C-alpha positions in Angstrom: 0.1 -0.2 -0.5 1.4 3.5 -0.8 0.5 6.5 1.1 0.1 9.3 -1.3 0.1 13.0 0.8 -1.3 15.7 -1.7 -2.4 19.2 -1.1 -3.3 22.3 -3.6 -1.2 25.3 -2.9 2.6 26.4 -3.0 5.7 24.6 -2.3 6.5 23.6 2.1 7.5 26.8 3.4 11.0 26.7 4.9 9.5 26.5 8.4 8.1 23.2 7.7 9.8 21.7 5.2 12.0 20.0 6.8 9.6 18.8 9.5 7.4 16.9 6.3 10.8 16.0 5.1 11.3 14.2 8.1 8.3 12.5 9.3 8.0 11.5 5.2 11.3 9.6 5.2 9.9 8.3 8.6 6.6 6.8 7.4 8.4 5.6 4.3 10.1 3.0 6.9 6.5 1.4 6.7 4.9 2.5 3.5 6.2 3.4 0.9 4.9 7.4 0.8 5.6 11.2 -1.3 4.1 14.2 -1.7 2.0 16.2 -4.1 2.0 19.7 -4.2 -0.6 20.5 -6.7 0.4 24.4 -7.8 -2.9 27.2 -7.1 -4.1 28.0 -10.8 -2.7 30.4 -12.7 -5.4 32.8 -13.0 -7.1 31.9 -9.1 -7.3 35.9 -8.5 -9.7 36.4 -11.2 -12.0 33.2 -10.4 -14.9 33.2 -8.3 -14.7 31.3 -4.7 -16.7 28.8 -6.6 -15.1 28.6 -9.8 -11.9 28.4 -8.2 -13.0 25.3 -6.5 -15.0 23.5 -9.1 -11.4 24.2 -11.3 -9.2 22.4 -8.7 -11.9 19.9 -8.2 -10.7 19.1 -12.3 -7.5 19.1 -11.5 -7.8 16.3 -8.5 -10.4 14.3 -10.2 -7.8 13.6 -13.4 -5.4 13.2 -11.2 -6.8 10.6 -9.0 -7.7 6.7 -10.0 -10.1 4.5 -10.1 -9.5 2.5 -7.0 -7.6 5.5 -4.9 -8.5 5.8 -1.4 -9.7 9.4 -1.1 -9.6 10.6 2.3 -10.2 14.4 2.5 -9.2 16.3 5.1 -12.4 18.5 5.9 -13.0 20.6 8.8 -17.2 19.0 8.5 -15.2 15.1 8.7 -14.8 13.3 11.5 -11.9 13.2 14.0 -10.1 10.2 15.2 -7.9 9.8 18.2 -4.6 8.3 17.0 -4.8 4.8 17.9 -7.7 5.1 15.6 -5.9 6.4 12.8 -3.8 3.3 13.4 -6.4 1.4 13.0 -7.7 2.6 10.0 -4.5 3.0 8.3 -3.9 -1.3 9.1 -7.8 -1.6 8.3 -6.6 0.2 4.2 -4.0 -2.5 4.3 -6.0 -5.6 5.1 -8.0 -4.3 2.6 -5.4 -4.5 -0.1 -5.9 -1.1 -0.7 -3.7 0.0 -3.5 -3.2 4.0 -3.5 -4.5 5.9 0.2 -4.2 9.8 -0.5 -5.0 12.0 2.1 -5.7 15.7 0.4 -5.5 18.8 2.1 -7.7 21.2 -0.5 -7.0 24.4 -1.1 -8.1 28.0 0.7 -12.0 27.5 0.3 -12.0 24.1 0.1 -12.8 21.7 -2.4 -15.9 21.1 -5.1 -18.7 19.3 -4.1 -17.8 16.8 -6.8 -14.7 16.0 -5.0 -16.3 15.7 -1.5 -18.8 12.9 -2.6 -15.6 11.2 -4.8 -13.9 11.4 -1.3 -14.2 8.1 0.4 -13.6 9.7 4.0 -13.7 13.1 5.2 -11.2 13.7 8.2 -11.3 16.5 10.7 -7.9 17.2 12.1 -9.2 19.6 14.4 -12.1 22.3 14.6 -9.7 24.8 15.1 -8.4 26.4 11.7 -5.1 25.7 10.6 -2.7 27.3 7.6 -2.1 25.0 5.1 1.1 24.7 6.1 1.1 23.2 9.3 -1.8 21.2 8.1 1.0 19.7 5.9 3.4 19.2 8.9 0.4 17.9 11.3 -1.1 15.6 8.5 2.9 14.2 7.8 3.4 13.0 11.5 0.1 12.2 12.3 0.4 9.8 9.8 4.2 8.5 11.1 2.7 8.0 14.9 -0.1 6.0 13.6 2.4 3.8 11.8 4.6 3.8 15.8 0.9 2.6 17.0 0.7 -0.4 14.3 4.4 -1.6 15.5 4.5 -0.7 18.5 6.9 1.3 19.0 7.5 4.0 21.7 7.6 7.4 19.6 3.4 7.8 20.3 4.7 7.4 24.3 7.3 9.8 24.2 
């Protein structure tokens, strides 16, 4: 199973880049993983919120494969404890899921078509975080889930 982390926006900023790279490298000890940064649309500033979400949605849907398991990070999604996230990841592995994609949408969220395509909607928190920090939190939490699955010390350090 491959874990893919997708985010709409600019490249990782320096203040989070090292952490994201470190946790992603650690995840690779358990599952192959990588980041896909979907660049902002060139004419984003001229589009309405609805049009922007629709066009970003088209890009995302075109990138997805039929069998990809899409986890949409969404403030209206369900929350996990770290242990439940680990169980969720293990369940995908047990089902022989080929690709699990964790998607961080754009500044206004995602188009309804992407939301409907999502296999699961996950809320990291009821708080709002900058996209850059969400990337770091996502990478750390996925790594933490992997260590829980292996009963390693990281979770309780």
